[in-house]
C-alpha positions in Angstrom: -112.2 19.5 -20.8 -109.2 19.9 -22.9 -107.1 18.3 -20.2 -108.8 15.8 -18.0 -111.0 14.3 -20.6 -109.6 14.2 -24.0 -110.4 11.7 -26.6 -107.2 9.8 -26.5 -108.5 8.0 -23.5 -110.8 6.1 -25.7 -107.9 4.1 -26.7 -108.1 1.9 -23.7 -111.9 1.7 -24.0 -111.8 0.7 -27.6 -108.8 -1.6 -27.2 -110.3 -3.4 -24.2 -113.7 -3.6 -25.8 -113.3 -5.4 -29.0 -113.4 -9.1 -29.9 -110.1 -10.6 -31.1 -111.6 -11.0 -34.5 -112.1 -7.3 -34.6 -108.7 -6.5 -33.2 -107.0 -6.7 -36.5 -106.8 -3.7 -38.7 -109.1 -3.8 -41.7 -108.4 -2.5 -45.2 -112.0 -1.5 -45.6 -111.8 0.8 -42.6 -108.7 2.9 -43.1 -107.7 6.5 -43.6 -104.2 7.1 -45.0 -104.1 10.5 -43.2 -104.3 8.9 -39.7 -101.2 7.6 -38.1 -100.5 6.3 -34.5 -97.7 5.7 -32.0 -97.2 3.9 -28.7 -94.5 5.8 -26.9 -92.4 3.9 -24.4 -93.2 5.2 -20.9 -90.5 6.8 -18.7 -91.8 5.1 -15.5 -91.5 1.3 -15.2 -94.9 1.0 -13.7 -96.6 2.0 -17.0 -94.7 -0.6 -19.1 -97.4 -3.3 -18.5 -100.1 -0.8 -19.4 -98.3 0.1 -22.7 -98.0 -3.6 -23.6 -101.7 -4.2 -22.7 -102.9 -1.3 -24.8 -100.7 -2.3 -27.7 -101.9 -6.0 -27.5 -105.5 -4.8 -27.7 -104.5 -2.7 -30.8 -106.0 0.3 -29.2 -104.8 2.9 -31.6 -105.4 0.7 -34.6 -109.0 0.4 -33.5 -109.3 4.1 -32.9 -107.9 4.9 -36.4 -110.6 2.7 -37.9 -113.3 4.3 -35.8 -112.2 7.8 -37.1 -111.7 6.6 -40.7 -115.0 8.1 -42.1 -113.8 11.7 -41.3 -112.7 13.6 -44.4 -109.6 15.1 -42.9 -107.8 18.1 -44.5 -104.3 17.0 -43.2 -102.3 14.4 -41.4 -103.6 13.4 -37.9 -101.8 11.4 -35.2 -103.1 9.2 -32.4 -100.5 8.7 -29.6 -100.2 7.1 -26.2 -97.5 8.6 -23.9 -96.5 9.3 -20.4 -97.3 13.0 -19.8 -96.3 13.6 -16.2 -99.9 14.5 -15.3 -103.4 13.1 -15.5 -104.7 14.0 -18.9 -106.1 13.0 -22.3 -106.4 15.7 -24.9 -106.7 17.0 -28.5 -103.6 19.2 -29.2 -102.2 21.2 -32.1 -98.4 21.4 -32.1 -97.5 23.9 -34.9 -94.0 22.7 -35.6 -94.7 19.0 -35.2 -95.3 16.6 -38.0 -98.2 16.0 -37.9 -99.4 19.0 -35.9 -102.9 17.7 -35.1 -103.0 15.0 -32.5 -105.2 13.1 -30.0 -103.0 12.3 -27.1 -103.7 9.7 -24.4 -101.6 9.8 -21.2 -100.8 6.6 -19.3 -101.7 8.6 -16.1 -105.2 9.2 -17.4 -105.8 5.5 -18.1 -104.6 4.7 -14.6 -107.1 7.3 -13.2 -110.0 5.8 -15.2 -109.2 2.4 -13.9 -109.2 3.7 -10.3 -112.7 5.3 -10.5 -114.5 2.1 -11.6 -116.4 0.0 -9.1 -114.0 -1.9 -6.8 -114.2 -5.7 -6.4 -117.0 -6.5 -4.0 -118.5 -3.0 -4.2 -122.2 -2.9 -4.9 -122.9 -1.2 -8.3 -125.5 -1.5 -11.0 -122.6 -1.3 -13.5 -119.8 -3.7 -14.1 -116.2 -2.6 -13.9 -115.6 -3.3 -17.6 -118.8 -1.3 -18.6 -117.5 1.7 -16.7 -113.9 1.5 -18.1 -115.0 0.9 -21.7 -118.0 3.3 -21.7 -116.2 6.2 -20.0 -113.2 5.9 -22.2 -115.1 5.7 -25.4 -117.2 8.7 -24.3 -114.0 10.6 -23.7 -112.8 9.7 -27.2 -115.9 11.0 -28.7 -115.6 14.2 -26.7 -112.0 14.8 -27.9 -113.1 13.8 -31.4 -115.5 16.7 -31.2 -112.7 19.1 -30.4 -110.7 17.7 -33.3 -113.5 18.0 -35.8 -114.3 21.6 -34.7 -110.7 22.5 -35.2 -109.8 20.7 -38.4 -112.8 21.5 -40.5 -113.5 24.9 -38.9 -117.0 24.1 -37.5 -118.5 27.2 -36.0 -119.4 26.7 -32.3 -121.9 29.0 -30.6 -121.3 28.8 -26.9 -118.7 27.0 -24.9 -116.7 24.6 -27.0 -116.5 22.1 -24.0 -120.3 22.0 -23.9 -120.4 21.4 -27.7 -117.8 18.6 -27.4 -119.9 16.9 -24.7 -123.0 17.1 -26.9 -121.1 15.7 -29.8 -119.9 12.8 -27.7 -123.3 11.8 -26.5 -125.0 12.4 -29.9 -122.5 10.2 -31.8 -122.8 7.4 -29.2 -126.6 7.4 -29.8 -126.1 6.7 -33.5 -125.0 3.2 -32.8 -126.9 0.1 -31.7 -128.7 0.1 -28.3 -125.9 -1.8 -26.5 -123.2 0.6 -27.6 -125.4 3.6 -26.8 -126.1 2.3 -23.3 -122.5 1.4 -22.5 -121.1 4.8 -23.6 -123.9 6.9 -22.0 -123.7 5.0 -18.7 -119.9 5.1 -18.6 -119.5 8.7 -19.5 -122.3 9.9 -17.1 -120.7 7.7 -14.3 -117.4 9.4 -14.9 -119.0 12.9 -14.8 -120.8 12.1 -11.6 -118.1 10.1 -9.8 -115.0 12.0 -10.8 -115.7 15.3 -12.5 -118.3 16.3 -9.9 -115.8 15.6 -7.2 -113.6 18.5 -7.9 -116.1 21.0 -9.4 -114.3 23.6 -11.5 -114.6 27.3 -10.8 -117.7 28.9 -12.2 -115.3 30.9 -14.4 -113.9 27.7 -16.0 -114.5 26.8 -19.6 -116.1 23.5 -18.5 -119.5 23.0 -16.9 -119.6 21.4 -13.4 -119.5 17.7 -13.2 -123.2 17.4 -12.3 -124.2 19.7 -15.1 -122.4 17.5 -17.5 -124.0 14.4 -15.9 -127.5 15.7 -16.3 -126.9 17.0 -19.8 -125.7 13.6 -20.9 -128.7 11.8 -19.4 -131.0 14.4 -21.0 -129.7 14.0 -24.6 -129.8 10.2 -24.3 -133.4 10.2 -23.0 -134.4 12.8 -25.7 -133.1 10.4 -28.4 -134.7 7.3 -27.1 -137.2 7.7 -24.1 -137.9 4.0 -24.1 -134.3 2.8 -24.0 -133.4 5.3 -21.3 -136.7 5.2 -19.4 -134.9 4.1 -16.3 -133.1 7.4 -15.9 -136.4 9.0 -15.2 -138.0 6.1 -13.3 -135.1 5.9 -10.9 -135.0 9.7 -10.4 -131.6 10.1 -12.0 -133.1 12.6 -14.5 -135.8 14.9 -13.0 -139.1 14.7 -14.8 -139.1 18.5 -15.2 -135.9 18.3 -17.2 -136.9 15.2 -19.1 -139.9 17.0 -20.7 -137.6 19.2 -22.7 -135.0 16.6 -23.6 -136.6 15.5 -27.0 -136.4 19.1 -28.1 -132.8 19.4 -26.9 -131.8 16.3 -28.8 -133.5 17.5 -32.0 -131.6 20.8 -31.7 -128.2 18.9 -31.5 -129.2 16.7 -34.4 -130.0 19.7 -36.6 -126.7 21.4 -35.7 -124.7 18.2 -36.5 -126.4 17.7 -39.9 -125.7 21.3 -40.8 -122.1 21.5 -39.6 -120.4 18.1 -39.3 -122.2 15.6 -41.5 -120.9 17.2 -44.8 -117.4 16.1 -43.7 -118.3 12.4 -43.1 -117.9 9.7 -45.7 -121.4 8.1 -45.5 -120.4 4.7 -46.8 -117.5 4.3 -44.4 -119.7 5.6 -41.6 -122.3 2.9 -42.3 -119.5 0.3 -42.1 -118.3 1.7 -38.8 -121.9 1.6 -37.4 -122.3 -2.0 -38.5 -119.4 -3.2 -36.4 -119.9 -4.7 -33.0 -117.4 -2.4 -31.4 -118.1 -2.9 -27.7 -118.4 -6.7 -27.5 -115.9 -8.1 -25.1 -114.3 -11.5 -25.6 -114.0 -13.7 -22.5 -110.2 -13.1 -22.5 -110.6 -9.3 -22.6 -113.2 -9.5 -19.7 -110.7 -11.5 -17.7 -107.9 -9.0 -18.4 -110.1 -6.1 -17.1 -111.2 -8.2 -14.1 -107.5 -8.7 -13.3 -107.1 -5.0 -13.4 -110.1 -4.5 -11.1 -108.6 -6.8 -8.6 -105.5 -4.5 -8.4 -107.6 -1.5 -7.8 -108.2 -0.7 -4.1 -109.7 2.3 -2.4 -106.3 3.1 -0.9 -104.4 6.3 -0.7 -101.1 7.4 0.8 -101.3 10.3 3.3 -98.8 13.1 4.1 -99.1 16.3 6.1 -97.1 19.5 5.8 -96.9 22.5 8.1 -96.8 25.6 5.9 -98.0 27.9 8.6 -96.2 30.2 10.9 -97.2 28.0 13.9 -94.7 25.7 15.4 -95.0 22.4 17.3 -98.1 21.1 15.4 -99.6 17.7 16.1 -102.1 15.9 13.9 -104.7 13.1 14.6 -106.6 11.1 11.9 -109.8 9.1 11.8 -109.4 6.6 8.9 -110.1 3.0 7.9 -107.2 0.6 7.9 -106.1 -1.3 4.8 -106.1 -4.5 6.8 -109.7 -4.0 8.1 -111.6 -1.5 5.9 -114.9 -2.1 7.7 -113.7 -0.3 10.9 -112.9 3.3 11.6 -109.9 4.0 13.8 -108.4 7.1 15.3 -104.7 7.5 14.9 -102.8 10.2 16.8 -100.7 12.0 17.4 -98.3 12.7 14.6 -95.7 15.5 14.9 -95.6 17.7 11.8 -92.2 19.4 11.4 -92.0 23.2 11.3 -91.9 24.2 7.6 -91.7 20.5 6.8 -93.7 17.4 6.0 -94.4 14.0 7.6 -95.4 10.9 5.6 -98.1 9.2 7.7 -98.9 6.0 5.9 -101.4 4.3 3.6 -105.1 4.0 4.4 -108.4 2.7 2.9 -111.4 4.5 1.7 -112.6 7.7 0.0 -113.0 9.7 3.2 -111.0 10.5 6.3 -111.2 13.0 9.2 -108.4 15.1 10.7 -107.6 17.6 13.5 -104.4 19.5 14.2 -103.3 21.7 17.1 -100.4 23.5 18.6 -100.0 25.4 21.9 -102.2 28.3 20.7 -103.7 27.2 17.4 -106.1 24.5 16.3 -107.5 23.4 12.9 -111.0 22.0 13.5 -114.4 22.1 11.8 -117.0 24.6 13.1 -120.0 23.3 15.1 -122.2 24.1 12.1 -120.4 21.6 9.9 -122.6 18.5 9.9 -120.0 16.5 8.0 -117.5 16.7 10.9 -116.7 13.9 13.3 -116.7 14.8 17.0 -113.8 13.1 18.9 -112.2 13.6 22.3 -108.6 14.9 22.6 -106.2 16.0 25.3 -104.1 18.9 24.2 -101.8 18.6 27.2 -101.2 14.9 27.3 -101.8 14.1 23.6 -99.2 11.3 23.3 -100.4 9.7 26.5 -104.1 9.8 25.7 -104.9 9.0 22.1 -107.6 10.9 20.4 -111.0 9.3 19.8 -111.6 7.5 23.1 -114.5 8.2 25.4 -114.1 11.6 27.0 -112.1 11.5 30.3 -111.1 14.1 32.8 -109.0 16.7 31.0 -110.3 15.8 27.5 -112.6 17.9 25.4 -114.6 17.0 22.3 -113.5 18.7 19.0 -114.7 18.5 15.5 -112.5 16.6 13.1 -112.7 18.0 9.6 -113.9 15.7 6.8 -111.8 15.3 3.7 -113.2 13.5 0.6 -110.4 11.8 -1.4 -110.4 12.3 -5.1 -111.4 8.9 -6.4 -108.7 9.0 -9.1 -105.9 10.0 -6.7 -103.3 7.7 -5.2 -102.2 10.1 -2.6 -103.3 13.0 -0.4 -101.1 15.8 1.0 -102.7 17.9 3.7 -101.2 21.4 3.8 -101.7 23.3 7.1 -101.7 27.0 6.5 -102.4 30.2 8.5 
């Protein structure tokens, strides 16, 4: 995904994942063709993130990780504010250097948001998800970079090949590293990428396809280490049977196309490092970040339709009491304008809107809808959601799943 999932993101993963003793650049793992830059963010809110990434020597670590590559030209690693959620491999013809892996502060922010929240039940820790998913993204973008810089032929979609490269490289390290990266990257694919599935015409596979492909290659490489994937039903047994063959196919392709451009001695040194061992201080830093992450989102509604006099009701969870659902209504939505409603908790809410002759509701066949009682005539006297009284009728509130990486939602009412 040359936008939402580019290697640069590994920066945080690597930086937040190394022991202090390994956080110093090492002369035995260096490549003179690789440079790096921490660009000052434009937004004040990203200044602490920039300082945190720099203190972890994120880009320094990434440059060491990539040092075995025999590069044909200069290559830059950079962290910057992009104005959008992204991490990518880019080629800028007139820049010096032109070939770059770029990490956006916005992407780091999104990754931190999708990890398990404090108190949320999860078989993975917050630091495992942040570190593993970001390293997996780095390897994915590294795949794009290698394909481009050394002209590796790719048969099929390049995004699929980059995913396969990411998982294959992760599996060449020790078991702890392999587990962390595979779990983190598959979690991201299932939690985030599967949320907003791309069009079938897109260059990327759907989130769930990427999720199962990652699990399959891991199981194919080591059926014992990744046995739980099948035992828990995450990877269907029917697919698991072909996974060893799929892994061998990727291994053969790597050895024929990429391995000739890797310095074997340097690669062995990279593999020998304990890259993903967190120090107590680094764990504490990530836990502090986790405490700041809440399942909250701001909500606004806009009337872009030809209908006038629109009112809106919401069923949401309050920030002050996230265990309870509450119906809020009614909010007047200006004609050809917007109304900022407030901040709410959770990854799901329900909504219903109406005017004198138009209503936005879910059909009776929608089993995800929430049936609530409303009074179109005396809306502001009788709040929606109460037990049906005289004059009220039940309607189906539409369900909206909030993007787990989003900080805000804007509902656009259209004809």
